Backbone as JSON, one array per atom type, in Angstrom:
{
  "sequence": "XXXXXXXXXXXXXXXXXXXXXXXXXXXXXXXXXXXXXXXXXXXXXXXXXXXXXXXXXXXXXXXXXXXXXXXXXXXXXXXXXXXXXXXXXXXXXXXXXXXXXXXXXXXXXXXXXXXXXXXXXXXXXXXXXXXXXXXXXXXX",
  "N": [[-4.35, -8.46, 20.86], [-1.09, -6.15, 19.79], [-0.27, -3.38, 21.64], [-1.15, -0.31, 19.6], [0.92, 1.42, 17.89], [1.31, 2.71, 15.96], [2.96, 3.57, 12.67], [6.51, 3.99, 11.6], [6.69, 6.25, 10.44], [4.48, 7.56, 11.18], [5.1, 7.27, 13.8], [7.1, 9.3, 14.33], [6.63, 11.83, 12.97], [4.16, 12.49, 14.64], [1.46, 13.0, 12.94], [-0.69, 11.04, 12.79], [-3.94, 10.68, 13.96], [-5.22, 8.86, 16.22], [-7.11, 9.17, 18.24], [-9.47, 9.24, 16.66], [-10.84, 7.02, 15.23], [-13.12, 4.04, 16.5], [-11.89, 1.87, 17.58], [-9.3, -0.17, 17.88], [-8.52, -2.06, 16.27], [-9.67, -0.98, 13.53], [-8.35, 1.59, 13.72], [-5.52, 0.63, 13.18], [-5.52, -0.65, 10.84], [-6.04, 2.22, 9.09], [-3.92, 3.51, 9.53], [-2.18, 1.38, 8.34], [-2.85, 1.5, 5.8], [-2.71, 4.26, 5.49], [0.37, 4.34, 5.53], [0.35, 2.73, 2.88], [-0.13, 4.28, 1.41], [1.68, 6.6, 0.91], [3.44, 4.41, 0.36], [2.54, 3.92, -2.79], [2.77, 6.62, -3.62], [4.69, 6.99, -4.02], [7.67, 7.39, -6.19], [9.68, 4.93, -7.23], [13.18, 5.1, -6.3], [13.4, 7.84, -5.76], [14.0, 8.2, -3.14], [16.55, 9.12, -1.61], [17.97, 7.29, 0.69], [16.52, 4.43, 0.52], [16.5, 3.25, -2.1], [14.71, 1.41, -3.37], [12.44, 2.04, -2.19], [8.76, 2.59, -2.83], [6.92, 2.78, -5.8], [7.09, 1.36, -8.99], [8.25, 4.1, -11.42], [5.65, 4.98, -13.64], [5.98, 6.4, -15.84], [8.41, 5.38, -17.22], [8.37, 2.4, -17.68], [9.06, 0.73, -20.09], [7.91, -1.61, -21.66], [5.78, -4.69, -22.91], [2.07, -4.27, -22.28], [1.5, -6.36, -20.6], [4.09, -7.69, -19.62], [4.94, -4.99, -18.59], [2.59, -4.35, -16.68], [3.28, -7.12, -15.14], [5.67, -6.35, -13.91], [5.15, -3.87, -12.72], [3.87, -5.13, -10.36], [5.07, -7.23, -9.58], [7.25, -5.09, -8.36], [6.07, -3.51, -6.51], [4.7, -5.16, -4.62], [7.09, -6.63, -3.45], [7.86, -4.13, -2.59], [6.03, -3.51, -0.47], [6.81, -5.23, 1.21], [9.17, -4.85, 2.32], [8.73, -2.38, 3.62], [5.99, -2.43, 4.7], [5.69, -3.96, 7.21], [3.55, -5.08, 9.03], [2.03, -6.14, 7.56], [1.65, -9.1, 5.91], [2.3, -12.23, 3.71], [2.29, -11.15, 1.51], [0.18, -10.29, -1.72], [-0.16, -8.9, -4.61], [-1.9, -7.44, -7.39], [-2.6, -5.62, -10.48], [-5.51, -4.4, -11.25], [-6.9, -5.37, -14.3], [-9.26, -4.17, -15.89], [-9.47, -1.84, -15.38], [-7.95, -0.73, -16.79], [-8.36, 0.02, -19.3], [-10.19, 2.57, -19.22], [-8.28, 4.05, -18.56], [-7.33, 4.27, -15.97], [-5.72, 3.23, -13.11], [-5.99, 0.47, -10.87], [-5.06, -1.13, -7.97], [-4.87, -4.28, -6.35], [-4.41, -5.24, -2.98], [-3.39, -7.72, -1.02], [-2.95, -9.46, 2.25], [-1.92, -10.69, 5.19], [-2.61, -10.33, 8.81], [-1.76, -10.14, 12.1], [-3.99, -10.11, 14.88], [-5.54, -9.87, 17.79], [-3.79, -11.84, 18.47], [-4.4, -13.71, 16.12], [-4.36, -14.74, 12.8], [-5.4, -12.63, 10.36], [-6.66, -12.24, 7.24], [-6.59, -9.58, 5.41], [-7.88, -6.79, 2.83], [-7.01, -4.04, 0.86], [-7.6, -1.71, -1.32], [-5.75, 0.17, -3.97], [-6.28, 2.97, -5.41], [-4.79, 4.67, -8.19], [-4.86, 7.8, -8.77], [-5.85, 10.63, -11.68], [-4.81, 12.72, -11.51], [-2.69, 12.29, -10.08], [-2.64, 11.75, -7.8], [-2.71, 9.48, -4.67], [-5.06, 7.12, -3.69], [-6.14, 4.96, -0.95], [-7.61, 2.92, 0.03], [-9.03, 0.33, 2.64], [-10.46, -2.59, 1.82], [-14.03, -3.36, 0.85], [-14.92, -0.98, 2.67]],
  "CA": [[-3.41, -7.42, 19.84], [0.18, -5.68, 20.95], [-0.66, -1.85, 21.72], [-0.7, -0.07, 18.51], [1.98, 2.53, 18.18], [1.61, 3.34, 14.22], [4.08, 3.04, 11.76], [7.63, 4.64, 11.59], [6.28, 7.82, 10.23], [3.41, 8.4, 12.26], [5.49, 8.01, 15.52], [8.55, 10.18, 13.85], [6.16, 13.21, 12.94], [3.04, 12.64, 15.29], [0.73, 13.5, 12.33], [-2.02, 10.48, 12.96], [-4.99, 10.73, 15.18], [-5.86, 7.57, 16.97], [-8.86, 9.3, 18.91], [-10.88, 9.58, 15.52], [-11.33, 5.99, 15.49], [-13.28, 3.72, 17.97], [-11.55, 0.83, 18.11], [-7.57, -0.22, 18.05], [-8.14, -2.72, 14.9], [-9.63, 0.25, 13.08], [-6.65, 2.51, 13.84], [-4.59, -0.18, 12.49], [-5.97, -0.52, 9.16], [-6.1, 3.22, 8.69], [-2.84, 3.38, 9.43], [-1.82, 0.56, 6.92], [-3.56, 2.35, 4.34], [-1.72, 5.75, 5.27], [1.55, 3.91, 5.2], [0.61, 2.15, 1.86], [-0.52, 5.81, 0.77], [2.99, 6.7, 0.77], [4.49, 3.81, -0.76], [2.42, 4.18, -3.68], [3.01, 8.11, -4.0], [6.14, 8.05, -3.9], [8.31, 7.0, -7.33], [10.92, 4.2, -6.51], [14.39, 5.73, -6.87], [13.3, 8.98, -5.4], [14.26, 8.36, -1.76], [17.99, 8.49, -1.64], [18.49, 6.61, 1.38], [16.11, 3.68, -0.02], [16.1, 3.75, -3.76], [14.07, 0.74, -3.55], [10.97, 2.62, -1.62], [7.75, 3.13, -3.8], [6.31, 2.04, -6.76], [8.05, 1.81, -10.32], [7.92, 5.02, -12.0], [4.94, 4.16, -14.45], [6.01, 6.46, -17.03], [9.21, 4.6, -17.4], [8.06, 1.42, -18.54], [9.14, 0.11, -21.74], [7.85, -3.04, -21.98], [4.43, -4.72, -23.49], [1.35, -4.44, -21.51], [1.59, -7.9, -20.07], [5.06, -7.31, -18.97], [4.41, -3.42, -17.32], [1.59, -5.11, -15.08], [3.58, -7.99, -14.02], [7.01, -5.78, -13.29], [4.64, -2.98, -11.79], [3.05, -5.8, -9.43], [6.2, -7.64, -8.34], [7.75, -4.17, -7.3], [4.83, -3.27, -5.22], [4.68, -6.39, -3.41], [8.38, -6.57, -3.08], [8.34, -2.75, -1.4], [5.14, -3.75, 0.4], [7.14, -6.51, 2.17], [9.83, -4.61, 3.13], [8.15, -1.34, 3.97], [4.8, -2.6, 5.46], [5.79, -5.44, 8.22], [2.83, -5.55, 9.33], [1.21, -7.17, 6.6], [2.24, -10.85, 5.83], [2.01, -13.25, 2.72], [1.14, -9.8, 1.14], [0.32, -10.65, -3.01], [0.07, -7.62, -5.57], [-2.16, -7.32, -8.4], [-2.85, -4.98, -10.86], [-7.18, -5.01, -11.88], [-6.72, -4.93, -15.77], [-10.37, -4.23, -16.79], [-9.74, -0.38, -15.35], [-7.18, -0.14, -17.43], [-9.11, 0.17, -20.6], [-10.81, 3.52, -18.76], [-7.31, 5.06, -17.86], [-7.28, 4.34, -14.56], [-5.08, 2.11, -12.49], [-6.53, -0.06, -9.9], [-4.16, -1.76, -7.4], [-5.38, -4.75, -4.88], [-3.29, -5.84, -2.04], [-4.07, -8.81, -0.03], [-2.74, -9.98, 2.92], [-2.78, -11.17, 6.25], [-2.55, -9.54, 9.61], [-2.09, -10.66, 13.67], [-4.83, -9.18, 15.21], [-5.58, -10.54, 19.04], [-3.25, -13.19, 18.67], [-4.97, -14.94, 15.54], [-3.96, -14.4, 11.88], [-6.94, -12.19, 9.64], [-6.55, -11.73, 6.21], [-7.5, -7.85, 5.31], [-7.46, -6.53, 1.57], [-6.73, -3.16, 0.4], [-7.54, -1.45, -2.92], [-5.08, 2.03, -4.3], [-6.74, 3.84, -6.54], [-3.83, 5.62, -8.67], [-5.95, 8.97, -9.83], [-5.12, 11.18, -12.48], [-4.03, 14.06, -11.08], [-0.91, 11.72, -9.52], [-2.43, 11.34, -5.99], [-3.42, 7.66, -4.89], [-6.13, 6.61, -2.59], [-6.05, 3.86, -0.82], [-8.69, 2.24, 1.36], [-9.76, -0.92, 2.72], [-11.94, -3.3, 1.01], [-15.3, -3.75, 2.16], [-15.37, 0.29, 3.15]],
  "C": [[-2.61, -6.84, 20.79], [-1.05, -4.44, 20.97], [-0.21, -1.2, 20.42], [0.03, 1.08, 18.55], [2.07, 3.41, 16.66], [2.49, 2.86, 13.56], [5.22, 4.16, 12.17], [7.32, 5.91, 11.58], [5.47, 8.31, 10.71], [4.0, 8.67, 13.6], [6.57, 8.97, 15.49], [7.31, 11.6, 13.81], [4.93, 13.51, 13.42], [1.95, 13.11, 14.54], [-0.93, 12.69, 12.26], [-2.89, 10.71, 13.97], [-5.49, 9.58, 15.41], [-7.16, 7.82, 17.51], [-9.49, 9.44, 17.87], [-11.38, 7.34, 15.18], [-11.98, 4.82, 16.72], [-12.84, 2.37, 18.31], [-9.92, 0.72, 17.32], [-7.31, -0.56, 16.62], [-8.42, -1.66, 13.8], [-8.35, 1.4, 12.68], [-5.44, 2.11, 12.91], [-4.59, -0.4, 11.16], [-6.22, 0.81, 8.48], [-5.04, 3.51, 8.27], [-2.07, 2.73, 8.2], [-2.25, 1.38, 5.68], [-2.5, 3.4, 4.28], [-0.67, 5.14, 4.77], [1.53, 3.06, 3.48], [0.13, 3.39, 0.58], [0.89, 6.35, -0.05], [3.79, 5.92, -0.02], [3.82, 4.22, -2.19], [2.26, 5.56, -4.61], [3.82, 8.38, -4.18], [6.85, 6.73, -5.5], [9.74, 6.38, -6.92], [11.87, 5.11, -7.43], [14.32, 7.27, -6.3], [14.07, 9.42, -4.71], [15.89, 7.74, -1.93], [18.66, 7.58, -1.2], [17.74, 5.0, 1.27], [15.86, 3.55, -1.13], [14.91, 2.38, -4.33], [12.35, 0.85, -3.18], [10.1, 3.15, -2.98], [7.39, 2.26, -5.06], [7.11, 2.56, -8.11], [7.62, 2.68, -11.14], [7.22, 4.51, -13.59], [5.42, 5.1, -15.99], [7.29, 6.03, -17.77], [9.84, 3.52, -17.9], [8.02, 1.37, -20.01], [8.76, -1.14, -22.34], [6.27, -3.12, -22.3], [3.88, -4.88, -22.26], [1.67, -5.57, -20.55], [2.96, -7.88, -18.95], [5.03, -6.42, -17.93], [3.62, -4.0, -15.87], [2.46, -6.04, -14.39], [4.99, -7.37, -13.12], [6.26, -4.96, -12.19], [3.97, -4.21, -10.24], [4.23, -6.69, -8.48], [6.88, -6.58, -7.93], [7.46, -3.48, -6.39], [4.98, -4.19, -4.52], [6.19, -6.34, -2.71], [8.33, -5.32, -2.01], [6.96, -2.78, -0.19], [5.79, -4.45, 1.77], [8.12, -5.85, 2.88], [9.66, -3.39, 3.69], [6.71, -1.09, 4.75], [5.01, -3.76, 6.39], [4.8, -5.7, 8.73], [1.53, -6.82, 9.01], [2.28, -8.35, 6.22], [1.88, -11.49, 4.76], [1.14, -11.9, 1.84], [1.03, -10.17, -0.65], [-0.25, -9.03, -3.65], [-0.76, -7.85, -6.7], [-2.74, -6.51, -9.19], [-4.27, -5.18, -12.08], [-6.68, -4.31, -13.88], [-8.34, -4.51, -16.26], [-10.41, -2.7, -16.34], [-8.66, 0.4, -16.3], [-7.76, 0.85, -18.85], [-9.6, 1.48, -20.35], [-9.7, 4.43, -18.21], [-7.24, 5.29, -16.73], [-6.48, 3.13, -14.01], [-5.82, 1.77, -10.73], [-5.74, -1.35, -8.99], [-4.98, -2.79, -6.41], [-4.43, -5.2, -4.38], [-3.82, -6.86, -1.26], [-2.65, -8.64, 0.81], [-2.76, -9.94, 4.48], [-2.24, -10.26, 7.84], [-2.43, -10.16, 11.24], [-2.9, -9.93, 14.45], [-5.44, -9.74, 16.63], [-4.89, -11.9, 19.01], [-3.35, -14.41, 17.49], [-4.43, -13.9, 13.75], [-5.24, -13.94, 10.81], [-6.39, -11.64, 8.14], [-7.39, -10.22, 5.82], [-6.81, -7.77, 3.29], [-7.44, -5.16, 1.37], [-6.98, -2.87, -1.45], [-6.56, 0.33, -2.82], [-5.51, 2.21, -5.27], [-5.58, 4.67, -7.46], [-4.54, 6.73, -9.97], [-4.95, 9.29, -10.68], [-4.67, 12.42, -12.07], [-2.88, 13.65, -10.2], [-1.16, 11.59, -8.28], [-2.94, 10.0, -6.0], [-4.0, 7.79, -3.52], [-6.21, 5.33, -2.37], [-7.22, 3.51, 0.65], [-9.01, 0.55, 1.6], [-10.53, -1.46, 2.63], [-12.77, -3.49, 2.06], [-15.87, -2.35, 2.76], [-16.1, 1.13, 2.4]]
}
């Protein structure tokens, strides 16, 4: 595995504490979750320098439920591919079961190169009612 240096945001503001993780691999997963959290906490269009950064504004989608979900999946997947380059072959899916309970859970699957080998990794994004986002590696 290459020396872990964190995401661009983490390197610019030095807020990520690598020492709290036992392995570089755990730090890498946490760093990716941190970056995904930033992506899903930002409405697309609100960043002046990168208007495609963030998830689609969920309040302004005027499509059918199926079309809305497909649009969310497409734009989130595209944004992750652009702004989280450590993940590749990324796929995004909105959990349809949770929508009935007024919750949105987004499943993110992708691959990382760890110690020279490709490894699948899954994350979940929970969009909470208070507007916050919780991202965690699936299986934790």
